[in-house]
LOBA-983387 format. One record per residue (C-alpha): residue number from 1; x negated, y negated, z negated. Coordinates in nm, 3 decimals. Last residue first. Layout:
<atoms>
+-----+---------+---------+---------+
:  nr :       u :       v :       w :
+-----+---------+---------+---------+
: NUM :       X :       Y :       Z :
...
+-----+---------+---------+---------+
</atoms>
This chain:
<atoms>
+-----+---------+---------+---------+
:  nr :       u :       v :       w :
+-----+---------+---------+---------+
: 442 :   4.009 :   1.513 :  -0.088 :
: 441 :   3.739 :   1.363 :   0.047 :
: 440 :   3.685 :   1.053 :  -0.126 :
: 439 :   3.587 :   0.755 :   0.082 :
: 438 :   3.278 :   0.615 :   0.200 :
: 437 :   3.151 :   0.344 :   0.373 :
: 436 :   2.754 :   0.261 :   0.468 :
: 435 :   2.687 :  -0.099 :   0.563 :
: 434 :   2.300 :  -0.219 :   0.618 :
: 433 :   2.230 :   0.126 :   0.670 :
: 432 :   1.860 :   0.243 :   0.768 :
: 431 :   1.561 :   0.289 :   1.013 :
: 430 :   1.222 :   0.149 :   0.953 :
: 429 :   0.960 :   0.053 :   1.158 :
: 428 :   1.190 :  -0.114 :   1.437 :
: 427 :   1.414 :  -0.369 :   1.308 :
: 426 :   1.807 :  -0.423 :   1.297 :
: 425 :   1.996 :  -0.216 :   0.984 :
: 424 :   2.236 :   0.024 :   1.121 :
: 423 :   2.624 :   0.020 :   1.061 :
: 422 :   2.842 :   0.295 :   0.907 :
: 421 :   3.227 :   0.335 :   0.868 :
: 420 :   3.444 :   0.598 :   0.710 :
: 419 :   3.182 :   0.862 :   0.555 :
: 418 :   3.417 :   1.133 :   0.409 :
: 417 :   3.250 :   1.203 :   0.065 :
: 416 :   3.263 :   1.575 :  -0.128 :
: 415 :   3.550 :   1.807 :  -0.268 :
: 414 :   3.366 :   1.838 :  -0.580 :
: 413 :   3.278 :   1.468 :  -0.619 :
: 412 :   3.140 :   1.400 :  -0.976 :
: 411 :   2.965 :   1.749 :  -1.027 :
: 410 :   2.812 :   1.760 :  -0.625 :
: 409 :   2.704 :   1.411 :  -0.644 :
: 408 :   2.544 :   1.449 :  -0.970 :
: 407 :   2.318 :   1.713 :  -0.832 :
: 406 :   2.288 :   1.590 :  -0.524 :
: 405 :   2.143 :   1.241 :  -0.698 :
: 404 :   1.927 :   1.400 :  -0.945 :
: 403 :   1.738 :   1.595 :  -0.631 :
: 402 :   1.721 :   1.225 :  -0.433 :
: 401 :   1.571 :   1.018 :  -0.742 :
: 400 :   1.333 :   1.342 :  -0.779 :
: 399 :   1.193 :   1.333 :  -0.434 :
: 398 :   1.160 :   0.946 :  -0.421 :
: 397 :   0.953 :   1.008 :  -0.755 :
: 396 :   0.732 :   1.247 :  -0.618 :
: 395 :   0.667 :   1.054 :  -0.280 :
: 394 :   0.582 :   0.768 :  -0.463 :
: 393 :   0.202 :   0.740 :  -0.406 :
: 392 :   0.287 :   0.794 :   0.016 :
: 391 :   0.016 :   0.979 :   0.165 :
: 390 :  -0.239 :   0.670 :   0.267 :
: 389 :  -0.515 :   0.902 :   0.213 :
: 388 :  -0.393 :   1.220 :   0.433 :
: 387 :  -0.012 :   1.243 :   0.554 :
: 386 :   0.277 :   1.007 :   0.596 :
: 385 :   0.555 :   1.063 :   0.366 :
: 384 :   0.820 :   1.105 :   0.662 :
: 383 :   0.520 :   1.344 :   0.826 :
: 382 :   0.725 :   1.663 :   0.787 :
: 381 :   0.511 :   1.986 :   0.654 :
: 380 :   0.855 :   2.154 :   0.502 :
: 379 :   0.894 :   2.438 :   0.714 :
: 378 :   1.133 :   2.661 :   0.493 :
: 377 :   1.469 :   2.566 :   0.653 :
: 376 :   1.765 :   2.631 :   0.421 :
: 375 :   1.896 :   2.321 :   0.454 :
: 374 :   1.916 :   2.342 :   0.812 :
: 373 :   1.954 :   2.017 :   1.038 :
: 372 :   1.897 :   2.173 :   1.421 :
: 371 :   1.732 :   1.926 :   1.623 :
: 370 :   1.390 :   2.077 :   1.553 :
: 369 :   1.495 :   2.433 :   1.660 :
: 368 :   1.196 :   2.564 :   1.503 :
: 367 :   0.973 :   2.309 :   1.392 :
: 366 :   0.597 :   2.272 :   1.504 :
: 365 :   0.558 :   2.312 :   1.863 :
: 364 :   0.930 :   2.182 :   1.880 :
: 363 :   0.825 :   1.823 :   1.745 :
: 362 :   1.122 :   1.690 :   1.581 :
: 361 :   0.905 :   1.524 :   1.287 :
: 360 :   0.673 :   1.406 :   1.511 :
: 359 :   0.979 :   1.199 :   1.676 :
: 358 :   1.036 :   1.028 :   1.345 :
: 357 :   0.680 :   0.975 :   1.249 :
: 356 :   0.638 :   0.778 :   1.591 :
: 355 :   0.274 :   0.659 :   1.499 :
: 354 :   0.213 :   0.314 :   1.698 :
: 353 :  -0.195 :   0.297 :   1.756 :
: 352 :  -0.406 :  -0.043 :   1.736 :
: 351 :  -0.768 :  -0.073 :   1.856 :
: 350 :  -0.996 :  -0.192 :   1.590 :
: 349 :  -1.271 :   0.008 :   1.692 :
: 348 :  -1.233 :   0.164 :   2.056 :
: 347 :  -0.989 :   0.466 :   2.072 :
: 346 :  -1.073 :   0.750 :   2.333 :
: 345 :  -0.800 :   0.984 :   2.451 :
: 344 :  -0.863 :   1.348 :   2.422 :
: 343 :  -0.588 :   1.419 :   2.148 :
: 342 :  -0.719 :   1.152 :   1.937 :
: 341 :  -1.081 :   0.998 :   2.006 :
: 340 :  -1.321 :   0.778 :   1.813 :
: 339 :  -1.480 :   0.470 :   1.806 :
: 338 :  -1.444 :   0.331 :   1.404 :
: 337 :  -1.172 :   0.207 :   1.204 :
: 336 :  -0.922 :   0.312 :   1.454 :
: 335 :  -0.624 :   0.115 :   1.324 :
: 334 :  -0.294 :   0.249 :   1.229 :
: 333 :   0.106 :   0.165 :   1.251 :
: 332 :   0.425 :   0.316 :   1.139 :
: 331 :   0.716 :   0.469 :   1.302 :
: 330 :   1.070 :   0.552 :   1.195 :
: 329 :   1.031 :   0.578 :   0.858 :
: 328 :   1.385 :   0.699 :   0.691 :
: 327 :   1.296 :   1.002 :   0.852 :
: 326 :   1.608 :   1.193 :   0.952 :
: 325 :   1.555 :   1.537 :   1.041 :
: 324 :   1.237 :   1.545 :   0.842 :
: 323 :   1.348 :   1.364 :   0.551 :
: 322 :   1.657 :   1.522 :   0.568 :
: 321 :   1.502 :   1.872 :   0.579 :
: 320 :   1.299 :   1.820 :   0.261 :
: 319 :   1.578 :   1.662 :   0.046 :
: 318 :   1.780 :   1.998 :   0.197 :
: 317 :   1.493 :   2.221 :   0.059 :
: 316 :   1.469 :   2.074 :  -0.282 :
: 315 :   1.892 :   2.114 :  -0.325 :
: 314 :   1.862 :   2.471 :  -0.250 :
: 313 :   1.854 :   2.620 :  -0.573 :
: 312 :   2.201 :   2.439 :  -0.583 :
: 311 :   2.396 :   2.766 :  -0.425 :
: 310 :   2.737 :   2.722 :  -0.382 :
: 309 :   2.757 :   2.312 :  -0.337 :
: 308 :   2.431 :   2.380 :  -0.128 :
: 307 :   2.593 :   2.612 :   0.135 :
: 306 :   2.893 :   2.428 :   0.148 :
: 305 :   2.713 :   2.131 :   0.272 :
: 304 :   2.530 :   2.309 :   0.514 :
: 303 :   2.854 :   2.428 :   0.620 :
: 302 :   2.998 :   2.048 :   0.633 :
: 301 :   2.763 :   1.943 :   0.875 :
: 300 :   2.843 :   1.543 :   0.928 :
: 299 :   2.965 :   1.482 :   0.608 :
: 298 :   2.643 :   1.670 :   0.442 :
: 297 :   2.445 :   1.433 :   0.709 :
: 296 :   2.591 :   1.130 :   0.614 :
: 295 :   2.551 :   1.187 :   0.215 :
: 294 :   2.224 :   1.297 :   0.278 :
: 293 :   2.153 :   0.989 :   0.490 :
: 292 :   2.312 :   0.778 :   0.247 :
: 291 :   2.052 :   0.878 :   0.001 :
: 290 :   1.701 :   0.854 :   0.228 :
: 289 :   1.734 :   0.500 :   0.323 :
: 288 :   1.773 :   0.365 :  -0.012 :
: 287 :   1.482 :   0.579 :  -0.095 :
: 286 :   1.254 :   0.475 :   0.203 :
: 285 :   1.331 :   0.102 :   0.110 :
: 284 :   1.281 :   0.058 :  -0.246 :
: 283 :   0.982 :   0.278 :  -0.374 :
: 282 :   0.842 :   0.062 :  -0.093 :
: 281 :   0.958 :  -0.293 :  -0.207 :
: 280 :   0.952 :  -0.213 :  -0.551 :
: 279 :   0.675 :  -0.030 :  -0.613 :
: 278 :   0.449 :  -0.204 :  -0.386 :
: 277 :   0.529 :  -0.563 :  -0.535 :
: 276 :   0.477 :  -0.400 :  -0.889 :
: 275 :   0.122 :  -0.282 :  -0.749 :
: 274 :   0.012 :  -0.666 :  -0.653 :
: 273 :   0.160 :  -0.800 :  -0.936 :
: 272 :  -0.032 :  -0.588 :  -1.232 :
: 271 :  -0.350 :  -0.524 :  -0.988 :
: 270 :  -0.396 :  -0.975 :  -0.986 :
: 269 :  -0.738 :  -0.889 :  -0.755 :
: 268 :  -1.110 :  -0.852 :  -0.898 :
: 267 :  -0.999 :  -0.564 :  -1.183 :
: 266 :  -1.128 :  -0.474 :  -1.499 :
: 265 :  -0.976 :  -0.771 :  -1.666 :
: 264 :  -0.650 :  -0.623 :  -1.564 :
: 263 :  -0.658 :  -0.300 :  -1.722 :
: 262 :  -0.409 :  -0.429 :  -2.004 :
: 261 :  -0.190 :  -0.609 :  -1.798 :
: 260 :  -0.184 :  -0.248 :  -1.561 :
: 259 :  -0.098 :  -0.042 :  -1.889 :
: 258 :   0.205 :  -0.299 :  -1.959 :
: 257 :   0.339 :  -0.269 :  -1.595 :
: 256 :   0.324 :   0.136 :  -1.623 :
: 255 :   0.539 :   0.159 :  -1.885 :
: 254 :   0.472 :   0.290 :  -2.211 :
: 253 :   0.434 :  -0.055 :  -2.408 :
: 252 :   0.797 :  -0.155 :  -2.236 :
: 251 :   0.711 :  -0.467 :  -2.063 :
: 250 :   0.832 :  -0.795 :  -2.139 :
: 249 :   0.859 :  -1.052 :  -1.819 :
: 248 :   0.684 :  -1.352 :  -1.797 :
: 247 :   0.431 :  -1.313 :  -1.574 :
: 246 :   0.630 :  -1.073 :  -1.387 :
: 245 :   0.896 :  -1.327 :  -1.278 :
: 244 :   0.676 :  -1.601 :  -1.169 :
: 243 :   0.509 :  -1.354 :  -0.939 :
: 242 :   0.870 :  -1.247 :  -0.825 :
: 241 :   0.975 :  -1.575 :  -0.771 :
: 240 :   0.629 :  -1.650 :  -0.557 :
: 239 :   0.718 :  -1.337 :  -0.354 :
: 238 :   1.095 :  -1.445 :  -0.288 :
: 237 :   0.995 :  -1.729 :  -0.158 :
: 236 :   0.746 :  -1.560 :   0.100 :
: 235 :   1.009 :  -1.336 :   0.206 :
: 234 :   1.238 :  -1.575 :   0.270 :
: 233 :   0.994 :  -1.797 :   0.462 :
: 232 :   0.900 :  -1.480 :   0.638 :
: 231 :   1.244 :  -1.384 :   0.756 :
: 230 :   1.313 :  -1.736 :   0.862 :
: 229 :   0.991 :  -1.722 :   1.074 :
: 228 :   1.075 :  -1.398 :   1.245 :
: 227 :   0.928 :  -1.064 :   1.167 :
: 226 :   0.722 :  -0.900 :   1.445 :
: 225 :   0.673 :  -0.571 :   1.336 :
: 224 :   0.891 :  -0.501 :   0.980 :
: 223 :   0.625 :  -0.584 :   0.684 :
: 222 :   0.770 :  -0.945 :   0.603 :
: 221 :   1.089 :  -0.765 :   0.545 :
: 220 :   0.976 :  -0.563 :   0.260 :
: 219 :   0.961 :  -0.944 :   0.070 :
: 218 :   1.320 :  -0.997 :   0.101 :
: 217 :   1.445 :  -0.637 :   0.049 :
: 216 :   1.231 :  -0.627 :  -0.267 :
: 215 :   1.357 :  -0.941 :  -0.411 :
: 214 :   1.737 :  -0.894 :  -0.409 :
: 213 :   1.650 :  -0.533 :  -0.546 :
: 212 :   1.459 :  -0.740 :  -0.846 :
: 211 :   1.776 :  -0.947 :  -0.901 :
: 210 :   1.958 :  -0.620 :  -0.923 :
: 209 :   1.751 :  -0.435 :  -1.148 :
: 208 :   1.698 :  -0.719 :  -1.427 :
: 207 :   1.936 :  -0.538 :  -1.650 :
: 206 :   1.710 :  -0.244 :  -1.625 :
: 205 :   1.435 :  -0.417 :  -1.773 :
: 204 :   1.101 :  -0.325 :  -1.662 :
: 203 :   0.908 :  -0.018 :  -1.805 :
: 202 :   0.697 :   0.019 :  -1.457 :
: 201 :   0.809 :   0.358 :  -1.440 :
: 200 :   1.174 :   0.270 :  -1.523 :
: 199 :   1.216 :  -0.030 :  -1.325 :
: 198 :   1.098 :   0.137 :  -1.026 :
: 197 :   1.399 :   0.407 :  -1.099 :
: 196 :   1.653 :   0.130 :  -1.122 :
: 195 :   1.530 :  -0.026 :  -0.794 :
: 194 :   1.576 :   0.342 :  -0.650 :
: 193 :   1.920 :   0.363 :  -0.783 :
: 192 :   2.068 :  -0.028 :  -0.645 :
: 191 :   2.025 :   0.010 :  -0.262 :
: 190 :   2.158 :   0.324 :  -0.257 :
: 189 :   2.427 :   0.295 :  -0.501 :
: 188 :   2.655 :   0.020 :  -0.481 :
: 187 :   2.535 :  -0.180 :  -0.151 :
: 186 :   2.467 :   0.149 :   0.054 :
: 185 :   2.787 :   0.297 :  -0.059 :
: 184 :   3.006 :   0.023 :   0.026 :
: 183 :   3.379 :   0.179 :  -0.111 :
: 182 :   3.652 :   0.238 :   0.108 :
: 181 :   3.837 :   0.304 :  -0.205 :
: 180 :   3.573 :   0.379 :  -0.488 :
: 179 :   3.626 :   0.197 :  -0.805 :
: 178 :   3.563 :   0.453 :  -1.059 :
: 177 :   3.391 :   0.709 :  -0.823 :
: 176 :   3.079 :   0.407 :  -0.794 :
: 175 :   3.104 :   0.333 :  -1.195 :
: 174 :   3.064 :   0.729 :  -1.263 :
: 173 :   2.788 :   0.714 :  -0.956 :
: 172 :   2.634 :   0.477 :  -1.159 :
: 171 :   2.595 :   0.666 :  -1.516 :
: 170 :   2.532 :   0.969 :  -1.347 :
: 169 :   2.236 :   0.818 :  -1.161 :
: 168 :   2.121 :   0.650 :  -1.458 :
: 167 :   2.140 :   0.917 :  -1.699 :
: 166 :   1.990 :   1.177 :  -1.428 :
: 165 :   1.679 :   0.900 :  -1.432 :
: 164 :   1.643 :   0.889 :  -1.788 :
: 163 :   1.662 :   1.306 :  -1.818 :
: 162 :   1.389 :   1.333 :  -1.497 :
: 161 :   1.167 :   1.114 :  -1.640 :
: 160 :   0.920 :   1.403 :  -1.796 :
: 159 :   0.908 :   1.533 :  -1.431 :
: 158 :   0.804 :   1.222 :  -1.290 :
: 157 :   0.482 :   1.228 :  -1.515 :
: 156 :   0.435 :   1.588 :  -1.404 :
: 155 :   0.442 :   1.561 :  -1.052 :
: 154 :   0.214 :   1.246 :  -1.083 :
: 153 :   0.379 :   0.877 :  -1.051 :
: 152 :   0.275 :   0.731 :  -1.383 :
: 151 :  -0.081 :   0.877 :  -1.391 :
: 150 :  -0.154 :   0.834 :  -1.002 :
: 149 :  -0.075 :   0.423 :  -1.010 :
: 148 :  -0.402 :   0.286 :  -1.125 :
: 147 :  -0.630 :   0.564 :  -0.916 :
: 146 :  -0.403 :   0.480 :  -0.613 :
: 145 :  -0.542 :   0.100 :  -0.636 :
: 144 :  -0.891 :   0.173 :  -0.680 :
: 143 :  -0.871 :   0.411 :  -0.397 :
: 142 :  -0.733 :   0.133 :  -0.169 :
: 141 :  -1.012 :  -0.077 :  -0.288 :
: 140 :  -1.257 :   0.186 :  -0.232 :
: 139 :  -1.179 :   0.282 :   0.149 :
: 138 :  -0.837 :   0.079 :   0.294 :
: 137 :  -0.630 :  -0.142 :   0.205 :
: 136 :  -0.262 :  -0.310 :   0.335 :
: 135 :  -0.021 :  -0.086 :   0.186 :
: 134 :  -0.216 :  -0.015 :  -0.087 :
: 133 :  -0.146 :  -0.383 :  -0.194 :
: 132 :  -0.374 :  -0.671 :  -0.118 :
: 131 :  -0.198 :  -0.660 :   0.255 :
: 130 :   0.159 :  -0.690 :   0.091 :
: 129 :   0.066 :  -1.009 :  -0.123 :
: 128 :  -0.103 :  -1.230 :   0.154 :
: 127 :   0.171 :  -1.108 :   0.402 :
: 126 :   0.425 :  -1.267 :   0.149 :
: 125 :   0.185 :  -1.561 :   0.087 :
: 124 :   0.229 :  -1.667 :   0.450 :
: 123 :  -0.022 :  -1.927 :   0.549 :
: 122 :  -0.292 :  -1.616 :   0.554 :
: 121 :  -0.132 :  -1.510 :   0.897 :
: 120 :  -0.211 :  -1.809 :   1.070 :
: 119 :  -0.340 :  -1.634 :   1.365 :
: 118 :  -0.337 :  -1.293 :   1.342 :
: 117 :  -0.622 :  -1.121 :   1.524 :
: 116 :  -0.948 :  -1.145 :   1.369 :
: 115 :  -0.820 :  -1.272 :   1.048 :
: 114 :  -0.539 :  -0.968 :   1.056 :
: 113 :  -0.807 :  -0.658 :   1.094 :
: 112 :  -1.009 :  -0.813 :   0.782 :
: 111 :  -0.717 :  -0.879 :   0.621 :
: 110 :  -0.628 :  -0.496 :   0.624 :
: 109 :  -0.420 :  -0.285 :   0.930 :
: 108 :  -0.391 :   0.074 :   0.792 :
: 107 :  -0.684 :   0.310 :   0.830 :
: 106 :  -0.809 :   0.567 :   1.081 :
: 105 :  -1.164 :   0.713 :   1.132 :
: 104 :  -1.094 :   0.877 :   0.765 :
: 103 :  -0.885 :   1.109 :   0.958 :
: 102 :  -0.577 :   1.223 :   0.783 :
: 101 :  -0.285 :   0.995 :   0.942 :
: 100 :  -0.443 :   0.999 :   1.282 :
:  99 :  -0.478 :   1.411 :   1.313 :
:  98 :  -0.134 :   1.418 :   1.158 :
:  97 :  -0.009 :   1.174 :   1.453 :
:  96 :  -0.195 :   1.416 :   1.709 :
:  95 :  -0.070 :   1.707 :   1.584 :
:  94 :   0.322 :   1.616 :   1.545 :
:  93 :   0.309 :   1.472 :   1.873 :
:  92 :   0.496 :   1.105 :   1.934 :
:  91 :   0.175 :   0.863 :   1.929 :
:  90 :   0.262 :   0.562 :   2.129 :
:  89 :  -0.027 :   0.319 :   2.248 :
:  88 :  -0.030 :  -0.040 :   2.330 :
:  87 :  -0.300 :  -0.131 :   2.645 :
:  86 :  -0.015 :  -0.299 :   2.826 :
:  85 :  -0.011 :  -0.057 :   3.116 :
:  84 :   0.093 :   0.214 :   2.828 :
:  83 :  -0.119 :   0.487 :   2.695 :
:  82 :   0.065 :   0.775 :   2.577 :
:  81 :  -0.029 :   1.064 :   2.313 :
:  80 :   0.211 :   1.340 :   2.270 :
:  79 :   0.336 :   1.377 :   2.616 :
:  78 :   0.533 :   1.267 :   2.882 :
:  77 :   0.862 :   1.468 :   2.707 :
:  76 :   0.809 :   1.284 :   2.381 :
:  75 :   0.901 :   0.953 :   2.558 :
:  74 :   1.247 :   1.116 :   2.665 :
:  73 :   1.236 :   1.264 :   2.303 :
:  72 :   1.197 :   0.917 :   2.178 :
:  71 :   1.462 :   0.772 :   2.398 :
:  70 :   1.729 :   1.062 :   2.319 :
:  69 :   1.635 :   1.041 :   1.965 :
:  68 :   1.699 :   0.681 :   1.850 :
:  67 :   2.031 :   0.756 :   1.753 :
:  66 :   2.216 :   0.441 :   1.603 :
:  65 :   1.953 :   0.201 :   1.577 :
:  64 :   1.909 :   0.305 :   1.976 :
:  63 :   2.255 :   0.204 :   2.068 :
:  62 :   2.181 :  -0.115 :   1.888 :
:  61 :   1.846 :  -0.143 :   2.075 :
:  60 :   1.547 :  -0.217 :   1.852 :
:  59 :   1.431 :   0.127 :   2.055 :
:  58 :   1.402 :  -0.004 :   2.326 :
:  57 :   1.193 :  -0.297 :   2.216 :
:  56 :   0.936 :  -0.038 :   2.107 :
:  55 :   0.963 :   0.113 :   2.492 :
:  54 :   0.923 :  -0.206 :   2.613 :
:  53 :   0.633 :  -0.273 :   2.420 :
:  52 :   0.482 :   0.064 :   2.579 :
:  51 :   0.534 :  -0.063 :   2.913 :
:  50 :   0.500 :   0.216 :   3.194 :
:  49 :   0.425 :   0.110 :   3.568 :
:  48 :   0.610 :   0.307 :   3.820 :
:  47 :   0.917 :   0.084 :   3.849 :
:  46 :   1.218 :   0.203 :   3.997 :
:  45 :   1.134 :   0.594 :   3.941 :
:  44 :   1.420 :   0.686 :   3.733 :
:  43 :   1.237 :   0.643 :   3.404 :
:  42 :   1.153 :   0.284 :   3.505 :
:  41 :   1.554 :   0.246 :   3.541 :
:  40 :   1.628 :   0.385 :   3.147 :
:  39 :   1.325 :   0.157 :   3.019 :
:  38 :   1.511 :  -0.103 :   3.191 :
:  37 :   1.838 :  -0.011 :   3.020 :
:  36 :   1.624 :  -0.012 :   2.680 :
:  35 :   1.560 :  -0.339 :   2.711 :
:  34 :   1.914 :  -0.463 :   2.852 :
:  33 :   2.053 :  -0.538 :   2.498 :
:  32 :   1.755 :  -0.811 :   2.421 :
:  31 :   1.439 :  -0.827 :   2.171 :
:  30 :   1.163 :  -1.072 :   2.244 :
:  29 :   0.815 :  -0.930 :   2.375 :
:  28 :   0.617 :  -0.749 :   2.087 :
:  27 :   0.290 :  -0.930 :   2.047 :
:  26 :   0.328 :  -1.014 :   1.699 :
:  25 :   0.080 :  -0.794 :   1.552 :
:  24 :   0.191 :  -0.474 :   1.370 :
:  23 :   0.235 :  -0.416 :   1.029 :
:  22 :   0.134 :  -0.221 :   0.880 :
:  21 :   0.140 :   2.107 :   0.597 :
:  20 :  -0.164 :   2.137 :   0.790 :
:  19 :  -0.299 :   2.504 :   0.936 :
:  18 :  -0.070 :   2.534 :   1.248 :
:  17 :  -0.184 :   2.813 :   1.478 :
:  16 :   0.129 :   2.948 :   1.574 :
:  15 :   0.287 :   2.637 :   1.578 :
:  14 :   0.075 :   2.538 :   1.881 :
:  13 :  -0.229 :   2.327 :   1.849 :
:  12 :  -0.445 :   2.018 :   2.065 :
:  11 :  -0.108 :   1.906 :   2.227 :
:  10 :  -0.151 :   1.719 :   2.536 :
:   9 :  -0.247 :   1.368 :   2.620 :
:   8 :  -0.068 :   1.167 :   2.896 :
:   7 :  -0.209 :   0.813 :   3.066 :
:   6 :   0.154 :   0.731 :   3.188 :
:   5 :   0.258 :   0.598 :   3.498 :
:   4 :   0.645 :   0.574 :   3.516 :
:   3 :   0.899 :   0.714 :   3.184 :
:   2 :   1.064 :   1.018 :   3.343 :
:   1 :   0.775 :   1.127 :   3.574 :
+-----+---------+---------+---------+
</atoms>
C-alpha cells in the first residue's frame, strides 16, 4: 500500500456509465513543514497506519500549496473513499463525491451540529453569521435563502447584467494596463472585480468595493478549516463593521439588497445581512481565484491560449476546463444527516466527511486524460461549484465574470501576459494566490 492501512471502497460507476453531470471541527494537528514527509514515510511502509488528519495537514505544506496533485493522486490511488485510523474520512473519487453532494442524507455543518461538537463557537460573531447563511443551513431554511437569491442570480438575470459587468471589467483592465510593470494582478484585478460584480447585483455603491472586499477577505477566513484565534478576531470585527455598514448604506431600488429589505418582515432572521455576507464572501473567494488561474494556465499552455484567441467561441469551455483543472475549492466538508452508506462504507448520523473536489475533478474514470488542460474539452461535469441542493448559487455570475474577463483580456492584451512571480495563500479548503505578478508579453 502506498499510504498505509486504509479502509478502501471502490468506484460504483465508470466513465461509460456516467449519468450525472463547512467549516470543519478544530481537530487537525498543528501545521508543520514535515507533515507531508511523514505521509510519504508512511507511504514507504515505515508506518502502516493512515492518519487522514496528517494527510490534510500535508495539503497545507508550502510544496503542496504550489501543487497538491501528487499527494492527491497518491491518496486517490488507494480508493475513492478512505477511512483513516483517526476516524476521519476522505472522499476522493468523482462518483462518491457527487453521491454525497446530491444526497438528502448529507448536509453542511450547521448550528445544531456545531452546538454538539464545537465548544464556544457562538462567541464568534463571524461564525454565527456564516452558519446563518445558506452555507450553514440545511432543509427548509436553506431553501428559503436560496429562493430569495435565485431571481437575481439566474442565468437570465445575470445575462441582463453582462453589459454592466463588461464595462466594469474593461475599465479596470484599462487602468491595470496603464500601470503594468511587474504588477500584482491578484490585488489590482482578481480581488476587486468579483466585489464590483456583487455590488452590481446587490445595488451597492461601487465606490465602496475596496472597503467591502477587505471585509469579505477577513470574514471568509473564518470558514477555513481550523482558523486561528487571531483570524477569528479579525473576522468577528469585520462582521460587526459590515453589519453596521449595511444598515446605513443606500441601495439601488432595483438591486437585490433593496428587495431583501422590503421582505425582511417575512423572515425570522436578518435576511438582507446574511445574504450579503454569503454573496460577498463566497462570491469573492472562488472568482478571485478563478481569474488568475485563467491567466496562469494560458501562460503555461500557450497552444491553448492561441486556440482561444483564434476561436473565442471556446471561451465558455475554457472557463469550465479551468474550473475542473484547477479547482478554486480544494475540499469541503459534509455531515451525515442520517445513518447512510457511501461507496459501501457505513456512516453514522453526525459523522463528517471531507469531499476532495480537486481530485474528483481529475478522476480518470470520468475525464479523459484528466491531467491535461484542454480548452476544447466537452466534459463539463466538474464539481467545482458543488452539486445537488448546495450547488453554488452564484455559479452563473462567476461564469459570466470569467467569460467577460477573457474577452477583455484578449482585446486589451493581444500579446498576452507573462506571469513573473506567484505565491499561494496558506490554508486548506481554498486554493488561490496571495501574490500574482504579471508583465506584458510583448
